[in-house]
N, C-alpha and C positions, 0 to 999 in steps of 0.2 A: 641565562635562562635556557631551558631545554627547547628544542624545536617545537613550534606550535603544532596543534592538530590541524591538518589541512583538510578543509571540508568542501565538498561539492554540494551546492543547493540545487534541487531540481523541483521546479514548480512552474506551472504555466501562468500564474498570476504574479505580475511584477511587484505588486504591493505586498504580497505574502513573502516573496523573496527579500524585499527590502526590510521588512520587519524582522525576519529571521537573521538577516545579515547584521543589522544594527545590534541585535541582542548578542549574537555570538562574538561579534567584533569587540564588544565591551569586555570580553574576557581575555586576559593577557596570554592565555595558553591555547586559544582557538583562532584560527585564521580561515576566513571564507576565501578559498583559493580560486574558485570558479563557480559559475552559475549556469543553469540550463533551463530551458522552458519546456522540454519534452524528452522522451526517452532517447530518440536518435541524437539529439543535441548533447545529452548527458554522455552517451557512449563516445561521441566525438571528443568531448572534453577530457574524458578519461584516457584517451589515446595520446593527448598532448600535455596534460598537466599531472603533476605529482599530487595524488589525493590519498588521504588516510581514511576517510570516512564519507559516506554519502547520506544526505538527508533528502528524502523524496516524498512528494505528495502521492497519495495512493490513487488519485483520480486525475488523469491528464489525457488530452487528445493524443492519439497515436500510440497509446500504451502507457498504462499507469505504473505506480510504484511496485505492484505485485509482479507485473511482467518484467520490469527492470530488475527486480530481485531475482527472478528466475534466470534471466540472462547472465547476471553477475555471478550467480551461484555456480554457473557452468564455466564461466570464463575468468572470474576473479573471486574465487571462494574465500580468499583471505581478507577481502574488503568488507568491513562492517557497513550495514545499511540500516538506517533508522527510517521508519515510515511515519509520516504525519497524515492525519485524516480528519475529516469532518464527520465521519461515520461513527456510529456507536461501536464500542469495542467488541461487543458480542457478535457483530456481523462480520468483521474482518480481522480482528486481532489474532485469533487462533490460527487462521489460515496463514497470516503473515509470519507468525512465529514458527509454525511448522515448516515453512519454506525457508527459514534461516534468517529472518530479520533479527537484527541486534536488539531492536526495541520497536514498539508500536505505541504512538502517542496521539491523542486527539489534539486538534488545533487550539483548544481552549485550555491546554495544560499550563500549569504555572511555569514561568520562564526558568526558574531554578531547576525544575525537573528535566527540562530539555537539556540544559547545560550538564546536569549530572549524567544523563543518559549518554551524551556525547563523550564525556570523559571516560565513563565505564566501558563503553563500546570500543573506543580507541585503545584502551588498555587491555582489551581482550576479555573483559569481565562481562558477565550477564547482568543486564539491567534488572534490578529487583522490583518486580511488580507482582505482589502477592495475589492480586485479583486474577492473574492469568492462570494460576494453578487450578482453580475451580473450572475455568473455561476450558483448559486443556483436558481435564478429566471428563467434562461433559462432551467435548468434541469426539472423544473416543467412541461414543455411541452414535455418532452422526456420520456414518460412512456414505450416505447417499450424496449429499452435496459436497462431501470431501472429494468426490471423483470428478467434479467440475473444474475446468480450467479457470484462470482468473477472469477472463472475459465472459465465459459462460456463467460464472457465479454472479458477476455484475448484472448481466442481462436477466438472469433468473430473479434477482432481488428486485430489479426495476419492474419486471412483469408482475411479480407478486404484489407490489405496491400499487398496481393498476395503471402504470404508465403505458401510454400508447406506443406502438411500434415505431411510428414516425418520430415521436418525441425521443425515444431511446436512440434511434439512429442519429438524430441531430446532436444529442448530448455526447455520443461516443464517436461521432464523425464516421458513421457507417451508413450504407444504403439500407432502405427498408428490406430489400431482398436478403441482405446479409444478416440483418437482425432476425428475420424469419428463419433463416438457416440455424442461427444460434438457438432460437426458441425450440426448433425441432430437436436439436441435439440435447438440450436441457431436458425436455420432456422424455426423450428416449432413455437418457441416463438415470432419470429419477423414476422411471416406470409410470409416468402420468400421461394424461391425454388432454388436459385443458388448464387454462390459467387459474381457474378457481382452485384446483388441487394444489397448484404452486403456492397460492396465497395461504391456503389452510396449512400447508406444510411449513411455510416460512414463519407463520404466526406460532405454530406449535413448537418450533425449534428456536424461537426467540430471535429470528433474523430480521424481523421488521417490527 
């Protein structure tokens, strides 16, 4: 048998990692070679383990999947990265794909689709997700939020949904002062002055 696809699982929830590990390990051609609970841990594993593909949660303390994707795009551009998310595709999928993700899948995806995505990405093929074509075309007209960093986009979306600064800080492991700084940057980049404008914009663009 050919060498298995060596996967690094990155998720801060042990139960989620366990479920993905059991699923992937049931395939004779896929091996979960390492696991990590955060971006720093993942980068450390990549320095010591032979990995063919990374599967990462899009939202984690200390830097989520999008930030990990950005770092790997600069340091390991040959390494395919599949992002798993609980967020609706329209909010994050296009951003992930434009930044070089091999695939973007929501966590309620059918197991067979995740396995297929792993095999295609490891073989260097694009994962066939027709719904992304429409999203990519629509994103071409959305240059405002396209200028935001991954963390700024996350803060923007949470603010637009009405989440308080203290709650955002607790979720992202940031101080309220840091969240306020992100809020200021987001408003400046989008040319807005208040959260109400963020909410209206996010609704109009289908982000929430």
